[in-house]
C-alpha positions as CSV (number, residue, x, y, z in Angstrom):
1,M,0.0,0.0,0.0
2,T,1.5,3.3,-1.0
3,C,1.7,6.3,1.4
4,Q,-1.0,8.1,-0.5
5,T,-3.3,5.1,-0.4
6,R,-2.5,4.7,3.3
7,N,-3.3,8.3,4.1
8,L,-6.5,8.2,2.2
9,F,-7.4,5.0,3.9
10,V,-6.8,6.4,7.4
11,L,-8.8,9.6,6.5
12,S,-11.6,7.6,5.1
13,V,-11.8,5.3,8.1
14,I,-11.9,8.5,10.3
15,M,-14.7,10.0,8.2
16,I,-16.7,6.8,8.2
17,Y,-16.5,6.2,11.9
18,F,-17.3,9.8,12.7
19,G,-20.3,9.7,10.4
20,H,-19.4,12.4,8.0
21,F,-20.2,10.8,4.7
22,G,-23.4,12.2,3.4
23,N,-23.0,15.3,5.6
24,G,-21.4,17.4,2.8
25,L,-17.9,15.9,3.2
26,I,-16.8,13.9,0.2
27,L,-13.4,12.3,0.5
28,A,-12.6,12.7,-3.2
29,Q,-12.7,16.5,-2.6
30,L,-10.0,16.2,0.0
31,Q,-7.7,14.0,-2.1
32,N,-6.4,17.0,-4.0
33,D,-5.8,18.9,-0.7
34,I,-4.0,15.9,0.7
35,D,-1.8,15.6,-2.4
36,Q,-0.8,19.2,-1.9
37,L,-0.1,18.6,1.7
38,K,2.1,15.6,0.7
39,A,4.1,17.9,-1.5
40,D,4.4,20.4,1.3
41,F,5.8,17.7,3.6
42,N,7.9,16.0,0.8
43,S,6.2,12.7,1.7
44,S,7.6,10.9,-1.3
45,H,11.0,11.0,0.4
46,S,12.5,7.6,0.8
47,D,12.5,7.6,4.6
48,V,8.7,7.6,4.7
49,A,8.6,3.9,4.3
50,D,11.1,3.2,7.1
51,G,9.5,1.5,10.1
52,G,6.1,0.9,8.4
53,P,2.9,2.9,8.9
54,I,2.2,4.9,12.1
55,F,-1.6,4.9,12.3
56,T,-3.0,2.2,10.1
57,E,-1.3,-0.6,12.0
58,K,-2.8,0.6,15.2
59,L,-6.3,0.5,13.8
60,I,-6.2,-3.3,13.3
61,N,-6.5,-4.0,17.0
62,W,-9.5,-1.7,17.6
63,T,-12.4,-3.7,16.3
64,E,-15.6,-2.4,18.0
65,R,-17.1,0.8,16.7
66,N,-16.8,2.7,20.1
67,E,-13.2,1.5,20.4
68,K,-12.4,2.8,17.0
69,R,-14.0,6.1,17.8
70,I,-11.6,6.5,20.8
71,I,-8.4,5.7,18.8
72,L,-9.6,7.7,15.8
73,S,-10.3,10.8,17.9
74,Q,-6.7,10.6,19.2
75,I,-5.4,10.3,15.6
76,V,-7.4,13.3,14.5
77,S,-6.0,15.3,17.4
78,M,-2.5,14.3,16.3
79,Y,-3.2,15.4,12.7
80,L,-4.5,18.7,14.1
81,E,-1.4,19.2,16.2
82,M,0.8,18.5,13.2
83,L,-1.2,21.0,11.1
84,E,-0.9,23.7,13.8
85,N,2.7,24.2,12.7
86,T,2.1,24.5,9.0
87,D,1.3,27.4,6.8
88,K,-2.3,28.3,7.4
89,S,-2.4,30.7,4.5
90,K,-2.6,27.7,2.2
91,A,-6.2,26.9,1.3
92,H,-5.6,23.1,1.3
93,V,-4.2,23.2,4.9
94,R,-7.1,25.3,6.0
95,H,-9.6,23.0,4.3
96,I,-8.1,19.8,5.8
97,S,-7.9,21.5,9.3
98,E,-11.5,22.6,9.1
99,E,-12.7,19.1,8.3
100,L,-10.6,17.5,11.0
101,Y,-11.9,20.1,13.6
102,T,-15.5,19.2,12.5
103,L,-14.7,15.5,13.1
104,K,-13.0,16.2,16.5
105,N,-16.0,18.2,17.7
106,S,-18.3,15.4,16.8
107,L,-16.6,13.2,19.4
108,P,-16.2,15.1,22.6
109,D,-15.9,12.0,24.7
110,G,-13.3,10.2,22.7
111,L,-10.5,12.5,24.0
112,K,-11.6,12.1,27.6
113,K,-11.6,8.3,27.3
114,M,-8.1,8.4,25.7
115,K,-6.9,10.7,28.5
116,D,-8.4,8.2,31.0
117,L,-6.4,5.4,29.4
118,M,-3.2,7.4,29.4
119,D,-3.8,8.3,33.1
120,L,-4.1,4.6,33.9
121,A,-0.9,3.8,32.1
122,K,0.9,6.4,34.2
123,L,-0.1,4.9,37.6
124,Q,2.8,3.8,39.7
125,M,1.5,0.4,40.8
126,S,4.6,-0.1,43.0
127,D,3.5,2.9,45.1
128,L,2.0,1.6,48.4
129,K,-0.7,4.3,48.5
130,I,-1.8,3.4,45.0
131,Q,-1.8,-0.3,45.9
132,R,-4.1,0.4,49.0
133,K,-6.5,2.4,46.9
134,A,-6.5,-0.3,44.2
135,V,-7.2,-3.0,46.8
136,N,-10.1,-1.0,48.2
137,E,-11.6,-0.7,44.7
138,L,-11.0,-4.3,43.7
139,F,-14.4,-5.7,44.5
140,S,-16.2,-2.9,42.7
141,V,-14.0,-3.4,39.6
142,L,-14.6,-7.1,39.6
143,Q,-18.4,-6.5,40.0
144,K,-18.4,-4.2,36.9
145,L,-16.4,-6.9,35.0
146,V,-18.9,-9.6,35.9
147,E,-21.8,-7.3,35.0
148,T,-20.2,-6.6,31.6
149,S,-19.4,-10.2,31.0
150,T,-22.9,-11.3,31.9
151,S,-24.5,-8.7,29.7
152,L,-22.4,-9.7,26.7
153,K,-23.3,-13.4,27.3
154,R,-27.0,-12.5,27.5
155,K,-26.9,-10.5,24.3
156,R,-25.1,-13.4,22.5
157,S,-27.6,-16.0,23.7
158,Q,-30.6,-13.7,22.8
159,S,-29.2,-13.2,19.3
160,Q,-28.7,-16.9,18.9
161,R,-32.3,-17.6,19.9
162,R,-33.6,-15.0,17.4
163,C,-31.6,-16.4,14.5
164,K,-33.6,-19.1,12.7
165,C,-30.7,-20.1,10.4
């Protein structure tokens, strides 16, 4: 898959999951803007292929719609951060930024959820105070896990009973 194809793929996945097809956003219109942005960044340089893709590989592990919305909201934020340091006087940069801001605003909870995950990753589980708090919350966490697991099993069994295959 070429870099151009990969970028379009990531952008199209983002647009689909954020529900912006049919709302005036047509990916084909953005292709020219993306091509111009590639020229700005000299993305045909040989080092672009080093190490493989940075976003599309990550999307493989996120399978559920709500999960994908979380990772995609983070990817959108990263694109916006990248575009903050580019020349905003260029129409293609403004257009891409506007579309990405529209997408970002459609998912206000995605960034909060990603922040929660990042905060969890930062916890120092070797800290005695953190361990005490964690132990105090263990029963509640296990209770939520059991509720979630039971709910999923119930949904699966109901859908199997409905199916008259």
